[in-house]
C-alpha positions as CSV (number, residue, x, y, z in Angstrom):
1,X,10.8,-8.2,28.3
2,X,8.3,-7.2,25.6
3,X,4.8,-8.8,26.3
4,X,3.1,-10.4,23.4
5,X,-0.6,-11.4,23.2
6,X,-1.3,-15.0,24.1
7,X,-2.3,-17.2,21.2
8,X,-4.9,-20.0,20.9
9,X,-3.8,-23.6,20.2
10,X,-5.2,-24.1,16.7
11,X,-2.8,-23.0,14.0
12,X,-0.3,-22.4,16.8
13,X,2.9,-22.1,14.8
14,X,1.4,-19.6,12.3
15,X,-0.2,-17.5,15.0
16,X,3.1,-17.3,16.9
17,X,4.9,-16.3,13.7
18,X,2.3,-13.6,13.0
19,X,2.4,-12.2,16.6
20,X,6.2,-11.9,16.6
21,X,6.2,-10.5,13.1
22,X,3.6,-7.9,14.0
23,X,5.6,-6.9,17.0
24,X,8.7,-6.3,14.8
25,X,6.7,-4.3,12.3
26,X,5.1,-2.2,15.0
27,X,8.4,-1.3,16.6
28,X,7.9,-3.2,19.9
29,X,11.6,-4.2,19.5
30,X,14.6,-2.1,18.6
31,X,17.7,-3.0,16.7
32,X,20.1,-5.1,18.8
33,X,17.4,-6.5,21.1
34,X,18.0,-10.1,22.0
35,X,15.0,-12.4,21.8
36,X,14.9,-15.5,24.0
37,X,12.7,-18.4,23.0
38,X,11.8,-19.3,26.6
39,X,10.7,-15.7,27.3
40,X,8.6,-15.6,24.1
41,X,7.0,-18.9,24.9
42,X,6.1,-17.8,28.4
43,X,4.6,-14.5,27.0
44,X,2.6,-16.2,24.3
45,X,1.5,-19.0,26.5
46,X,2.9,-21.8,24.3
47,X,5.7,-24.4,24.4
48,X,9.1,-23.5,22.9
49,X,8.5,-25.5,19.8
50,X,6.2,-23.2,17.8
51,X,8.2,-20.2,18.9
52,X,11.4,-21.8,17.6
53,X,9.7,-22.6,14.3
54,X,8.5,-19.0,14.0
55,X,12.0,-17.7,14.8
56,X,13.6,-19.8,12.2
57,X,11.1,-18.6,9.6
58,X,11.8,-15.0,10.5
59,X,15.5,-15.5,10.3
60,X,15.1,-16.9,6.8
61,X,13.2,-13.7,5.9
62,X,16.0,-11.6,7.4
63,X,13.7,-10.1,10.0
64,X,15.8,-11.7,12.7
65,X,19.3,-12.9,12.8
66,X,20.8,-15.9,14.6
67,X,24.5,-15.7,15.4
68,X,24.6,-18.9,17.4
69,X,22.3,-21.6,18.4
70,X,20.7,-19.5,21.2
71,X,21.6,-15.9,20.1
72,X,18.7,-14.4,18.3
73,X,18.7,-10.7,17.8
74,X,16.9,-7.9,15.9
75,X,19.2,-6.9,13.1
76,X,20.9,-3.5,13.0
77,X,20.4,-2.4,9.5
78,X,23.4,-0.8,7.6
79,X,22.7,2.5,5.7
80,X,23.2,0.6,2.4
81,X,20.4,-1.9,3.3
82,X,18.1,0.9,4.2
83,X,18.7,2.6,0.9
84,X,18.1,-0.6,-1.0
85,X,14.8,-1.3,0.9
86,X,13.6,2.3,0.2
87,X,14.6,2.0,-3.4
88,X,12.4,-1.1,-3.7
89,X,9.6,0.6,-1.9
90,X,9.7,3.5,-4.3
91,X,9.4,1.2,-7.3
92,X,6.6,-1.0,-5.8
93,X,4.6,1.7,-4.0
94,X,4.9,4.0,-7.0
95,X,3.5,1.3,-9.3
96,X,0.7,0.6,-6.8
97,X,-0.1,4.4,-6.6
98,X,-0.5,4.5,-10.3
99,X,-3.0,1.7,-10.3
100,X,-4.7,3.1,-7.2
101,X,-5.4,6.3,-9.0
102,X,-7.6,4.4,-11.5
103,X,-9.4,2.4,-8.9
104,X,-9.9,4.6,-5.8
105,X,-13.5,5.1,-4.6
106,X,-14.6,8.2,-2.8
107,X,-15.0,6.2,0.4
108,X,-11.4,4.8,0.1
109,X,-10.0,8.3,-0.5
110,X,-11.9,9.6,2.6
111,X,-10.6,6.8,4.7
112,X,-7.1,7.4,3.5
113,X,-7.4,11.2,4.2
114,X,-8.6,10.4,7.7
115,X,-5.6,8.1,8.3
116,X,-3.3,10.9,7.2
117,X,-5.1,13.5,9.4
118,X,-4.6,11.2,12.4
119,X,-1.0,10.8,11.5
120,X,-0.5,14.6,11.5
121,X,-2.4,14.8,14.8
122,X,-0.2,12.3,16.6
123,X,3.2,13.1,15.1
124,X,4.2,15.8,17.6
125,X,3.0,14.0,20.7
126,X,2.8,10.2,20.2
127,X,5.6,8.9,17.9
128,X,4.7,5.3,18.1
129,X,1.1,5.9,17.1
130,X,2.3,8.3,14.4
131,X,4.6,5.5,13.0
132,X,1.7,3.1,12.9
133,X,-0.6,5.6,11.1
134,X,2.1,6.4,8.6
135,X,2.5,2.8,7.8
136,X,-1.3,2.4,7.6
137,X,-1.4,5.2,5.0
138,X,1.1,3.4,2.8
139,X,-0.6,0.0,3.1
140,X,-4.1,1.5,2.6
141,X,-2.8,3.0,-0.7
142,X,-1.5,-0.4,-1.8
143,X,-4.8,-2.0,-0.7
144,X,-6.7,0.4,-3.0
145,X,-4.7,-0.9,-5.9
146,X,-6.0,-4.4,-5.0
147,X,-2.5,-6.1,-5.4
148,X,-2.5,-8.6,-2.5
149,X,0.8,-10.2,-3.6
150,X,2.6,-6.8,-3.7
151,X,1.0,-6.0,-0.3
152,X,2.6,-9.2,1.1
153,X,6.0,-8.3,-0.4
154,X,5.9,-4.8,1.1
155,X,4.9,-6.1,4.5
156,X,8.1,-8.1,4.6
157,X,10.1,-4.9,4.0
158,X,8.3,-3.0,6.7
159,X,8.9,-5.9,9.1
160,X,12.6,-5.4,8.6
161,X,12.3,-1.6,9.0
162,X,10.0,-1.5,11.9
163,X,12.5,-1.7,14.7
164,X,14.6,1.1,13.3
165,X,11.6,3.3,12.5
166,X,10.5,2.9,16.1
167,X,13.6,4.7,17.3
168,X,13.6,7.2,14.4
169,X,10.1,8.4,15.1
170,X,10.9,8.9,18.7
171,X,14.1,10.9,18.2
172,X,14.3,12.6,15.0
173,X,11.3,12.7,12.6
174,X,9.3,15.4,14.5
175,X,12.2,17.8,14.2
176,X,12.5,17.5,10.5
177,X,8.8,17.4,9.5
178,X,8.0,21.0,10.3
179,X,6.0,22.0,7.2
180,X,3.2,19.5,7.7
181,X,0.7,21.4,5.5
182,X,2.8,20.5,2.4
183,X,3.3,16.9,3.3
184,X,3.5,14.6,0.3
185,X,0.5,12.6,1.5
186,X,-1.7,15.5,0.6
187,X,-0.5,15.3,-3.0
188,X,-1.2,11.5,-3.0
189,X,-4.8,12.3,-1.9
190,X,-5.1,15.0,-4.6
191,X,-3.7,12.7,-7.2
192,X,-6.3,10.0,-6.3
193,X,-9.1,12.5,-6.3
194,X,-8.1,13.8,-9.8
195,X,-7.4,10.3,-11.1
196,X,-3.9,11.3,-11.9
197,X,-1.7,8.2,-11.9
198,X,1.5,10.0,-12.6
199,X,1.0,12.7,-10.0
200,X,0.0,10.1,-7.4
201,X,3.0,7.9,-8.0
202,X,5.4,10.9,-8.0
203,X,4.0,12.1,-4.6
204,X,4.4,8.7,-2.9
205,X,7.9,8.3,-4.3
206,X,8.8,11.8,-3.0
207,X,7.5,10.9,0.4
208,X,9.6,7.7,0.5
209,X,12.7,9.5,-0.8
210,X,12.3,12.3,1.8
211,X,11.9,9.7,4.6
212,X,15.1,8.0,3.3
213,X,17.1,11.3,3.3
214,X,16.1,12.1,6.8
215,X,16.5,8.6,8.1
216,X,20.0,8.2,6.6
217,X,21.2,11.6,7.9
218,X,20.0,10.6,11.4
219,X,21.8,7.2,11.1
220,X,25.0,9.0,10.2
221,X,24.7,11.6,12.8
222,X,24.2,14.4,10.4
223,X,22.1,17.6,10.2
224,X,19.6,16.7,7.5
225,X,19.6,20.3,6.2
226,X,23.4,20.9,6.0
227,X,24.8,17.4,5.8
228,X,27.3,18.3,8.5
229,X,28.0,16.1,11.6
230,X,25.8,17.2,14.5
231,X,27.7,19.1,17.1
232,X,30.2,20.6,14.6
């Protein structure tokens, strides 16, 4: 059973919702996992009622699915759904990158660079930490654009992708990110430093597109370089 942090009594329903939502986004669950209200309530130190309210809210956001009154599971995303989410991300994060190129301060660029360097450091040895740092890089870029509503929309997409990305980072990403010195994140940083909105947007879109290509090939059991089924 996944252990979640206990929550205080004030604002209970909202806190429970945020805790479960963060666990999904952070990859503490994997697709197909079944969540039990009683287990969650025990882990969080609450009664079942706020957990049930949080679950219903997450189901309405498609972060969880309910197939029966007591069957609550983490969705298994179809390739078509992944492609749609990545398409939306390219549009939104690309737009945010353009705006960020006009607004980024030296301190913000330095912070973003540090996040990327930590991502590269942990990628070969600590997939979960690398996944978190990769997500932090993308959200820091949106934060630089100062678009809080867009930030919230993108969070909802990452909540849906988190469980799948948890497996992906553990099994496949390291093998297909060999040329780390030419990672698209570096071009994002260069674009911000040069105040180049077009270049910054193109770089983040390229990063998202490459991630989609590798992710979909992995989901379909294909070699990302040849497109052939693995083992053939």
